[in-house]
N, C-alpha and C positions, 0 to 999 in steps of 0.2 A: 425670388431672392431667398436663399437658404438662411437657416438660423445662425450659422457661423458668420455669414456676411452681415447679418443684422447686428450681432454682438460686436463685430469689428467696427461697423459704422458708429455704434454707440460709444466705443472707446475713442474713436477719432473725434466725434462730436464733443465729448467731455474734454479732450485735450485742447481743442480749439477754444472752448469756453473758458478753461483755466487760463490759457494764454491771454485772451482778451481781457478778462477780469484783472489779471495780474498787472498788465501794462497800463490798463485804463486808470487804475489808482496811482500808478507811479508817475504818469505824465502830468498829473495835476500840480500846479505851481505851489511852492511853499514847502516848509519843513513839516512832515507829518507828525512829529512828536513835540513840536514847539509848544502846544497847549498843555503838555504834560511836564514840561521842564520848568523848574522853579527859576524865576527871573534872577534870583540871587546866585545861581550856579555860575561858576566860571566857565570859560570856553572849553577847557580841557575836560571838565565833568560832562558837559553837553556832548562832546565828541565821544566820550566813553559810553554814554547812553545810546547814541546812534550806532556805535559799534556793537553794543549788546544786542540790538535788534537786527543787526546785519544791514542797516540802511546806509552804511558808509561805502558799500561796494557798488560797482557798476551794475546797471539794471539787468544785463544778461547774466551776470554771475549770480545776482540775487535770484533770478528766475531758475537757474539750474539747481541752486541750493533748495529752493522752494519745492521743485519737482522731486528731488531726492527725499526731502522730509515728508512730502505728501505720500510717497510710496510706503513710507514707514508708518503712516497714519498720523503724522505730526502736522497740524495745520497752523502752527505758530502760536505765540502768546499774545493775548489781547493787550493793547496799550492801556485801555481804561481799567481793566480788572486785574492786570498783572498775573494772569493765570492762563493756561491753555485755552485757545478759542473754542475748541471742541467741547470743553466742559461748560462754557458759558452758553453755547448754542444748543447743546444736547437736550436739556429739559424744555427749553422754549420751543425747540423744533417739534418735539412730540406733542406739545400743547397745541401748536398750530395745525399739525397733521390731523390730530384727532378731531378738532373742531371743523376744519375745512373739508376733510374727506367725508365726515358724517353728513354735512350739509350738501355736498356734491352728490353723494349716493341718494339722498332723499330727493333732491331736485331732479335727478335723472330718472329715478323710479316713477315719480309722479308725472314728469314731463313726457316720458315714453308712453305711459298709459293714456294720458289725456291727448297727446298728439295722435296716437293711433285711432282713438275714438273720433276726434275732430275730422281726420281724413276719411274715415268710414261714413261719417255723417256730413260730408262735404256739401257746401252750398246751402246749408241750413242756418237758422238763427243761432243754434248751438255752436256751430263752427265759427260764425262771425264773432259772437261774444267771446268765445274762448281765445280766439286769435288776438282780439283787441286787448283783453286782459293780459295776455302774455307779453305783448308789445309794451304795455304800460308798465308792467313789472320790470322790464329790461331798461326802460327809460328813467325810472325813479332811482336816484343815487342810493347805494346801500347804506351810507351813513345816515341819510335822511330817514329811511325806513327804520333803522335801528333806534334813532332818537324818538320817533313816534311810538315805537313799541315800548321803549323805556318809560316814556311819559305816561302811557296808558297802564301798563301792567306792573310797573315798579313804583312810580310816584303817585299815581291816582288810586289804583286798586291795591297797591302794596302786596301783590300776589307773587311776584318773582323778584329775585335779587337784582339790584341796580347795576352790578358790574363785578369784575373779578372772576376768579375761578373757584374759590372756596370762601366760606365765611371766615373773616379775620380771627386768628387765634386757634383755628382748628388744625390739628396736626395728625399725620398719618404715619404708620409704622412701615408701610410697604407701598410699592407702586400700584399694586392691585387695589389697596384700600384708597389710594389717592384718586384713581379714576373710576372706580366702581363703587359709588356711594350716592345716596340721594341728594346730598348737598351739591356735589359736582354736577349732577344731572340738572338740578334746578338752575344753576348758574349757566349751564350750557344751552338751555332752551331758547332764549331770545337771540343770542348771536347765531345759533344754528338756523333758526327760522329766517332771520335777516339775510344770511348768505344764501340759503336755499331759495328764497323768494326771488332774489336777484339773479340766480343762476338758472331758474326754471325755464325761462323763455327759450334759451338756445336748444336744449334737447327736445322741447315741445315742438318748436317750429321746424327743426330739422327732421324729426320723426314724422310730422305731418306731411312735409314736402316729399319725403322718401316714400311714404305710404301712398300718396297720390300718384306717384310714378308706378308703384308696384301693382296697384289695383287695375292698371291698364294692360298688364302683361297677359299674354295668351294663356299661361298656365293657371292663372286665377279663373279665367272664363272656363277653362277645361275642368277645373275643380267643381265649379258650379254645375257644369254639364253632367258630371258624374253623380250629382245628387248629394254632395257632401254638405253638411250643416255649415251655416255661415260662421258660427263661433269657431268651428274647427278650421275653416279656411283662413280666418283672420289670425288665429294663434299659430298654426303649423306652417302656413305658407306666406302670408303677407307680412306679419310682424317680424318673423325671423329674418327674412331678407331685408326688410326696411331697417333693421337694427344696425346694419353694417356701417353706414356713415355716422350713426349716432355714437357707436363705439369708438370710431376714429376721433371724434371731437371730445370724447370723454377724457382722453389723455391730455389734450391741450387745456381743457377746462380745469382739470384737477391741478395741473402744474401752475396755471395762471391763478387759481384760487389760493394756493399755498403762498405763491409769491406776492399776491395782491391783497393779503389779509390785513394789511396795516390799518386801513380805515375802520374795519369792523373791530379789530383788536383795540384800537384807540377809543372808539365809542363805548365799548363794553369793558374797557380796562383789562382786557384778556392778556395774560402774561405770555405772549407768543413771540414768534421770530420776526414778524412783520415790524413790530415796534422796535425790536432790537436792531434791525437793519437800518432803520432811519437814524437811530442814535449812533450806530457805528459809522455811517457815512458822514453824519454831521460832525463827529469828532475825529474823522479821518483815521479810524481804527482799522488799518489795512487787514490784519490777520482775521479779525472778527467779521468784517464785511465780506472778505474773500471766502471764508468758511461758510457763511450764510448763503451767498450766491451759488457756491459750489453744490451745497446740499439741495437747493432749489432746482438747479440744472440737472443734477443726478436724478431727482424725483421725476422731473418732467420727461427725461430720456427713458427712464424705466417704465413710466406709464405708456409711452409711445411703443416700447417693445412689447409690453403686455397687450396693447391694442392690436399690434400686428398678429400676435399669437391667437387672440380671440377672433380676429377677423378671419383667419384661416380655419378655425374650428367651426365658425358659423357658416362659412361659404366654402363648400368642397372644391369650388373652381379655383380657389387660391392655393397655390402649392406651398407646403410647409415642409422643409427638409428636416 
């Protein structure tokens, strides 16, 4: 499948996602702006408010208008905040991306390394213990791990902040200062460890399984027959080929982590997009919820595209036009 076809499929996927999200919110019963309308307003004023948000038109007409505005970069105005949804989402989106991508990268780096070692030392006590720990890590809910870490390192030892992204009252003059400072890193440690610990099992187990298949291949035995060192065989032959399925699941894991960050963000009071999605859905804030889900879908689709490219770079057998 050529790159042009991949990009075309990405566009089609996003269009389908946009359509599903748009109509899914519209078919819910009730008036979406009823909770924002003063009960003392007369019917004419309420109709003016509906007209202002374009909710008085048929669904299909609303959909066409939404697509036209979307092409212009207009995701609509939030019902709650009374300002463009993209402005509300923008800062929270990057807060979530920075937190979750950091944790996913850490989880995959550690998981790949440990998974490769477990496979190479298969059927040993080290392999058994490592596999059991990985399964336990996956079974423990992320919010429970987060609360335990908070109890130990924040409330008992008073070593790390108990939540938030910055110390209250601290201000920054630029985005660089906001994210690249010691205070931010301290606040980021516990939620990053929590998310990375929960995500560790998937790359570890997939890498282990993939390596177990690779070590049975003829070219691995041939490498041994040539007298190559074991470390060289593992690094240059086994690990590189075994990485292919791991890279494929990286895209899925990254997208799922960004979309499923709400629990971790709630435990650590992290001002991210996960919490904002829950509020938007609860208050039926269509534009804000649509913008959030659209960004999550776009990130997931882009990660899948990147995975396809990396897959082709790692495996010469895969054609990349």
